[in-house]
C-alpha positions in Angstrom: 0.8 -14.6 -13.2 -2.7 -16.0 -12.8 -3.7 -17.8 -16.0 -7.5 -18.1 -15.4 -10.0 -15.8 -13.8 -10.7 -16.6 -10.1 -14.1 -18.1 -9.5 -15.0 -16.0 -6.5 -18.4 -17.7 -6.1 -16.8 -21.0 -5.4 -14.1 -19.5 -3.2 -16.1 -17.1 -1.2 -18.8 -19.7 -0.7 -16.3 -21.5 1.6 -15.5 -18.3 3.5 -12.9 -17.5 0.9 -10.1 -15.0 0.4 -6.4 -15.7 -0.5 -2.8 -15.4 0.4 0.5 -16.6 -0.8 3.4 -17.5 1.5 6.5 -16.0 0.0 8.3 -18.5 -2.2 11.8 -18.6 -0.7 14.9 -20.0 -2.3 13.8 -20.2 -5.9 16.1 -18.9 -8.6 14.9 -16.2 -11.0 13.9 -17.4 -14.4 14.0 -14.0 -16.1 15.0 -10.4 -15.6 12.5 -8.3 -13.7 9.8 -6.7 -15.8 6.8 -4.5 -15.2 3.3 -5.6 -15.9 0.6 -8.2 -15.1 -1.3 -9.2 -12.0 -0.2 -11.4 -9.1 -2.9 -13.3 -7.2 -2.1 -14.8 -3.8 -4.2 -17.0 -1.7 -3.5 -16.4 2.0 -4.8 -17.9 5.3 -5.2 -16.0 8.5 -7.7 -13.3 7.6 -10.7 -12.3 9.7 -13.9 -10.2 9.2 -12.7 -8.2 12.2 -9.4 -7.2 10.5 -8.6 -3.5 10.2 -5.6 -1.6 8.9 -4.5 -1.0 12.5 -5.3 -4.5 13.8 -5.3 -8.1 12.6 -2.1 -10.1 12.9 -2.9 -13.0 10.5 -0.7 -13.6 7.5 -3.2 -11.8 5.2 -3.1 -8.4 6.9 0.6 -8.6 7.7 1.4 -9.3 4.1 -1.0 -6.5 3.0 0.7 -4.0 5.2 4.4 -4.9 4.8 4.3 -6.2 1.3 2.1 -3.7 -0.4 0.6 -0.6 1.3 3.1 0.7 3.8 6.8 1.3 4.1 9.2 1.0 7.1 12.1 3.2 8.0 14.6 0.4 7.1 14.3 -2.8 5.1 15.9 -6.2 4.9 16.9 -6.9 1.3 16.4 -10.4 -0.2 20.0 -11.2 0.5 19.5 -10.4 4.2 21.4 -7.1 4.2 19.9 -4.0 5.8 19.0 -1.1 3.6 17.3 2.3 4.1 13.6 2.5 3.6 11.8 5.7 4.4 15.0 6.6 6.3 18.1 7.2 4.1 20.7 7.2 6.9 21.1 7.0 10.7 23.6 7.4 13.4 23.8 6.5 17.1 25.4 7.7 20.3 28.3 5.6 21.7 26.0 3.7 24.0 23.3 3.2 21.3 20.6 4.9 23.4 20.2 7.9 21.2 19.5 7.5 17.4 18.9 10.1 14.7 17.3 9.0 11.4 17.3 11.2 8.3 14.1 10.7 6.2 13.4 10.8 2.5 12.2 14.2 1.4 10.5 13.3 -1.8 7.9 10.8 -0.6 4.1 11.3 -0.6 1.2 9.2 0.8 -1.2 7.6 -1.6 -3.6 10.6 -1.1 -0.9 13.1 -2.2 0.1 14.4 1.3 3.9 14.7 1.8 5.6 12.3 4.2 7.4 14.0 7.2 8.8 13.3 10.6 5.3 14.0 12.0 4.1 10.7 10.5 7.0 8.7 12.1 6.2 10.2 15.5 2.4 9.4 15.1 3.2 5.8 13.9 5.6 5.3 16.9 3.1 6.6 19.5 3.2 3.1 21.2 6.9 2.5 20.7 8.1 0.3 23.6 11.4 1.0 25.3 11.8 4.7 24.6 10.5 7.9 23.0 10.4 9.2 19.5 10.4 12.9 18.6 10.8 15.1 15.5 14.0 17.1 15.2 12.8 18.9 12.1 10.7 18.1 9.0 12.8 15.2 7.9 14.7 14.0 10.9 13.6 12.0 13.9 15.3 10.9 17.1 14.8 7.7 19.1 15.8 7.9 22.8 15.9 4.4 24.2 15.6 3.3 27.8 18.3 0.7 27.1 20.9 1.0 24.4 20.1 -1.2 21.3 22.8 -1.4 18.6 20.3 -3.4 16.5 17.6 -0.7 16.4 17.8 -0.1 12.6 17.3 -3.9 12.0 14.4 -3.9 14.5 12.6 -1.1 12.6 12.4 -3.2 9.5 9.9 -5.5 11.2 6.2 -5.4 10.2 5.1 -3.9 13.6 7.0 -0.7 12.7 5.3 0.3 9.5 4.7 4.1 8.9 1.2 5.3 8.6 -0.2 8.7 7.8 -0.6 11.0 10.8 -3.6 12.6 9.2 -5.3 9.3 8.4 -4.3 6.8 11.1 -6.1 3.4 10.9 -6.8 3.7 7.2 -5.2 2.0 4.2 -3.3 5.1 3.2 0.5 4.5 3.1 3.6 5.3 1.1 4.1 1.8 -0.2 4.4 0.6 -3.8 0.7 -0.3 -4.0 -2.4 1.7 -3.2 -5.7 0.1 -2.1 -8.4 -0.1 -4.7 -10.7 -2.4 -2.8 -10.6 -3.9 0.7 -13.1 -6.3 2.2 -12.0 -7.5 5.6 -11.5 -11.2 5.8 -12.1 -11.6 2.1 -10.1 -9.7 -0.4 -7.6 -6.9 -1.1 -7.1 -5.5 -4.6 -4.1 -3.1 -4.8 -2.6 -1.2 -7.8 0.9 0.0 -8.5 1.4 3.7 -7.8 2.5 5.8 -10.8 6.0 6.5 -9.4 7.8 5.5 -6.3 11.3 5.8 -4.8 11.7 2.0 -5.3 11.2 2.3 -9.1 13.5 -0.1 -10.9 14.1 -2.1 -7.7 10.7 -3.6 -6.8 7.0 -3.3 -7.5 6.9 -5.2 -10.8 3.2 -6.2 -11.0 0.6 -3.6 -12.0 -1.9 -5.2 -9.7 -1.8 -7.5 -6.7 -4.8 -9.4 -5.3 -4.9 -11.1 -2.0 -7.8 -13.5 -1.5 -8.6 -15.1 1.9 -9.3 -18.8 1.8 -9.5 -20.4 5.3 -9.6 -24.0 4.1 -6.2 -25.5 3.5 -7.8 -28.0 1.0 -9.4 -25.2 -1.0 -6.2 -23.2 -1.1 -4.4 -26.3 -2.4 -7.1 -26.8 -5.1 -7.0 -23.1 -6.1 -3.2 -23.2 -6.8 -3.4 -26.7 -8.4 -6.1 -25.4 -10.8 -4.1 -22.2 -11.6 -6.8 -19.9 -10.0 -4.1 -18.3 -8.0 -0.3 -17.9 -8.4 0.5 -19.4 -5.0 -0.8 -20.4 -1.6 0.2 -21.4 1.9 -0.7 -25.1 2.1 -0.1 -27.2 5.2 -0.8 -30.5 3.4 1.0 -30.4 0.1 0.7 -34.1 -0.7 -1.9 -33.6 -3.5 0.4 -31.0 -5.1 3.5 -33.1 -5.3 4.4 -34.1 -8.9 2.8 -31.1 -10.5 5.7 -29.9 -12.7 4.5 -26.4 -13.1 4.4 -25.8 -9.4 7.2 -25.5 -6.9 6.2 -27.0 -3.6 8.1 -26.9 -0.3 7.8 -26.1 3.4 4.0 -25.8 3.3 4.0 -23.5 0.3 3.1 -23.8 -3.4 4.0 -21.3 -6.1 3.5 -21.3 -9.8 6.5 -21.4 -12.1 4.9 -18.5 -14.0 6.3 -16.3 -11.1 9.9 -15.3 -11.0 11.8 -14.0 -8.0 15.3 -13.0 -6.8 17.7 -15.9 -6.4 18.8 -14.6 -3.0 15.5 -14.9 -1.2 15.8 -15.8 2.4 13.9 -18.6 4.3 12.3 -16.6 7.1 8.8 -15.2 7.4 8.0 -15.2 3.7 11.0 -13.2 2.7 10.2 -10.4 5.2 6.6 -10.4 4.0 7.7 -8.3 0.9 7.4 -11.1 -1.7 4.5 -9.4 -3.6 6.7 -6.3 -4.4 9.8 -8.4 -5.2 8.3 -11.0 -7.6 7.6 -10.6 -11.3 6.0 -12.5 -14.2 8.3 -15.0 -15.7 
């Protein structure tokens, strides 16, 4: 966890805000425990970012790793698990799929999650149509059969938003938005209770800060102002024993994580909800 307060005057003076590429392949140093704050320095943010647009690392991590859920999820070991959907079945030709949804989920504003939200979120779904069967079941009818549809729906593009508040930062994820400044900062806090309790969401707060400069991100993690950062040039960080540096990423050893993390797209962009304080 961050050991010194972040000097935002210095960081934001250079266009700052931060993001941490998920540290992949590290073994856990302790059992998961709740508490503390994770601060990540990420590149790729823009002042034009919104919750429904912006494809840089900052916003993709904010959506997938914190605020929203998807129907399915790829676990740290690479296996497929249910997310907002608990089970699914397909026709023989894999063109027709039915998904059963969780019936005890609410959005961050207290509104219950239903099939209506899946249909609204999938309004631009390519390659087929999506419709509600009843309150907690949806059907995907595809133009071409796809046996990998459940795996596909775990991707960041298929996050589920609130039908009554599309384009806002209201989701069903482990963290609710406390403060969001496009291209600068996101501060999110852990929701009181969630269907992933005991499985993920170990930090009480997560802060993403956008820092466009690679050199400034490297300095921020080297001086322990953030817990990790994506850094293209890691030369200056080599040899710092309290950091793990590899593949353009630097992460503090004060952060623990599952030993089975993958090595693709920052552990499915869900690192902030899967890490904990060592």
